[in-house]
Legacy VTK file of the C-alpha trace (Angstrom):
# vtk DataFile Version 3.0
C-alpha trace
ASCII
DATASET POLYDATA
POINTS 73 float
-25.945 -17.152 -2.399
-25.588 -13.804 -4.530
-22.066 -13.108 -5.499
-21.057 -10.108 -6.796
-17.753 -9.066 -6.146
-16.394 -12.260 -8.270
-18.093 -10.487 -10.858
-15.600 -9.604 -13.576
-17.246 -10.917 -16.673
-20.543 -8.911 -17.265
-21.018 -5.317 -15.725
-24.425 -5.814 -13.339
-24.472 -9.494 -13.830
-24.774 -11.881 -10.497
-23.475 -15.261 -10.064
-26.012 -17.528 -8.260
-25.138 -20.679 -8.202
-28.098 -23.660 -8.765
-26.058 -26.399 -7.386
-23.429 -26.283 -4.959
-19.711 -28.124 -4.425
-19.431 -30.584 -2.915
-21.654 -33.017 -4.299
-23.560 -30.891 -6.719
-26.218 -30.191 -3.792
-29.274 -27.551 -4.328
-28.791 -24.203 -3.519
-31.464 -23.948 -0.688
-31.535 -20.012 -0.975
-31.860 -20.257 -4.785
-35.482 -18.704 -5.006
-35.065 -16.235 -2.411
-31.644 -14.795 -4.066
-32.616 -14.942 -7.086
-36.027 -12.662 -6.265
-33.657 -10.392 -4.571
-31.413 -10.532 -7.864
-34.638 -9.997 -10.806
-36.268 -6.610 -9.753
-40.044 -6.992 -11.139
-40.580 -6.856 -14.800
-36.570 -7.590 -15.597
-35.563 -10.547 -16.933
-32.987 -13.363 -16.075
-30.512 -14.913 -18.479
-28.597 -18.308 -16.969
-25.339 -19.528 -18.621
-23.228 -22.333 -17.078
-20.567 -24.498 -18.978
-22.657 -27.525 -20.363
-26.046 -25.601 -20.314
-27.509 -28.131 -17.578
-28.071 -26.705 -14.647
-28.483 -23.133 -16.612
-31.611 -24.805 -18.359
-32.539 -25.954 -14.655
-32.142 -22.539 -13.250
-34.026 -20.943 -15.733
-37.141 -23.331 -15.724
-37.267 -22.604 -11.853
-37.124 -19.122 -12.587
-39.887 -19.131 -15.095
-41.744 -21.305 -12.198
-41.028 -18.091 -9.864
-42.953 -15.639 -12.649
-39.708 -14.321 -13.658
-38.912 -14.278 -17.318
-35.743 -16.120 -18.404
-33.330 -17.120 -20.620
-31.000 -19.973 -20.905
-27.817 -19.557 -22.977
-26.232 -22.222 -25.029
-22.592 -21.980 -27.454
LINES 1 74
73 0 1 2 3 4 5 6 7 8 9 10 11 12 13 14 15 16 17 18 19 20 21 22 23 24 25 26 27 28 29 30 31 32 33 34 35 36 37 38 39 40 41 42 43 44 45 46 47 48 49 50 51 52 53 54 55 56 57 58 59 60 61 62 63 64 65 66 67 68 69 70 71 72
């Protein structure tokens, strides 16, 4: 699920859940939503509180052929 309405942190950013509450279930639409959000030839940057979900999401993006990076503080 893409969530552009709640985006007040970075212009142009898209919030896309890797896992969803409750139970931290995988987002079944992650691949499709990511392809929709990242145009061909563009890069993706992932960030989460602990870095665990964002590194997994960045790895998946790479598997999908998207150049992706995880942000660690």
